[in-house]
C-alpha positions, 0 to 999 in steps of 0.5 A: 496099246494104240498110243502113249503121251509121256508117262501120264496117258495112254489109249488102249484099243478095245474091240471097235472102240478105245479107252484112254487111261490117265494118271491120277494127279492127287488124292481127293481129285475127281474121276476123269472119264473120256467118252467117244461120241459122234457129234461133240457140238450136239452133245455140248448143246444138249448138256447146256440145255440140261444145265450141265456145268461146262469146264471146256466148250468144244475145241479142236486139238492137234491130235485130231480130236474135238472135245468138250468137258463137263462136270457131273453132280458128283464133281467128276469130269467127263470129256466127250471126244469126236475124231475129226482127223487121223493124225499120227501120234508122232505129229503131236508128241505121242508115240505109236505102240 
C-alpha cells in the first residue's frame, strides 16, 4: 500500500503504476474508476470534443494531483488524474504505509 485516507480510500502500488481503491457508498451507485494520465487538461479537452458529460473540470488538489471527472454512457464515473507535485500523505491528512 502506498497511502491510506481515512477508512474509505487507499492507493496500492502495482508495477510502475498504482490503483486507488475506494469504498462503495450505497447500492445502485455507479462504479468509480480512477486513471492516471500524463495530461489532464488535454484529456479533458478531448472528452469535451467528443460530447462527454463533465462532472468536475480539471482542478488541483492538495495531495499533488490535478484531476477531472466524466460520466460514461453507462453512468459510471471516471476520474482522470495527473501528478503535479510529490506531497507526503501526512501533509493532506493521509498516512504512509
